[in-house]
Steps between C-alpha positions, in 0.01 A plus 500: 500500500750354751568632840874487413440732210324749725779471752756592228284795392472629857883484531553693188242763600656542851863501384451689180747275321502152344851424629411607858190284483694204377744535797211527739325194370817296457444438126653607179408825321363313194248316738372837623483646144314190366251508789421870449458449129261209555302704750472788251371265237246346736366843603542655153669807641849648555615493865844670495684763285868457484741785573874536552486418869246217495125493438200723590156355563216590268152593622397142448782388725391744766152340483642147515757547773263509810309193378827316438623592842177387669508170316861442607421574865196260476727220355739550797210476743381183335846349519540595866153349579602162370861512605627215724417571868354318799251246375169536700385194695121479441274362767125465475379468862143417591385683813188407693252782562515487880881505539509859623695794361761508776594138476502511111728808506731320751513195279565694182777693669670177608471365146642803328791519761606141446439456116697743287312667208170339608197613297184403678151478353228453757199297378192324640608159646271321250684650205812348336796572730837375617388476863204588719452639854184322608335315787617145569160360408527667156810302401460271189607141491796571277629783728729515798427744785737700721318665801582857570225631736230367724199726546297461823143619461308661788188703540570869434261734688454881507663631817185677613286173507437351844591159366851622433537543877419143591776265612404225253267433205285189447315389191178593663617862542483533118122471497344808332850653462527707176784372286712632225474203245829456314523247215677298418632405849536140611538597864162685486346204324601271792345748745174506306493117520533520885229767522261292295575201726401710796187631315646846504427711190789687340397877488647672198545881525732543203647287224853570386812311364807653661641485853604861485141614441363265772742638750400864425130408526543332835688808629223715380253298702308349210535144628725222624728298271713189507847634420866392512689653785733692263771717666370810310157458638624440848742792483217731375309422823177561311318185595494244785589137421339221694559126447183292481501223762549142365578623151845489348481687175822545306638498144843405374631712221802430285672452167356244260702392195493219248701220655665428160672847518655431841859502344428824307752758637227766523260270692769370730598862583141585563466195735804605694368864542159373608 
């Protein structure tokens, strides 16, 4: 059973005439007549009764008509679905865990504004992807790196703590200080090395993975944390940031991509945006 045959049947049913159906379908009357005959043979039933002014549908035709109409509409939907249109530009972008929702949203907005019909799939930076937003130290030997942000890490303290009111913080001030332990965090690992060198034990109050949770726990007074001085944390005014004397803790974050793809139009556009 062909869709064209059902289309001819629908036209005859709606117009009540073979000649009118032929005009509507831009085919000859014999083509309509042959199609209806074949359909009747396939279904083993009579679909139309002829009369002086055209044809009248039988009970079988009345049952068939809504199904034929639905199939015709579905075929149009399928054709429209695959009709020529803007071709999506797929991009698999690896995003590091501690990028931050605000910065990620800002970056994605820039990408979609600059690249027409962009279709972004966000994945873990260790998965197969076209490019990655990662720390500079995570870049592979076959990758090039474009820096975007530099995160400065300082000690985040609950506002109510007396230590938050001091003018400066030394490594010795961290003795017996309860900490929100966030892993992985290279900056915190460096601080732990310094604490060990000073024979100061790192006191863990809570173990978590995200900066967003650490920030909330500090503001709730659970403990101190080593956090980046993100604008959203500073603007919230929920914690007090204090630099630790003689410690320069920072991370460079940017776009890493396979060097061989440098001339790829998508990659070159990504680099320009970043």
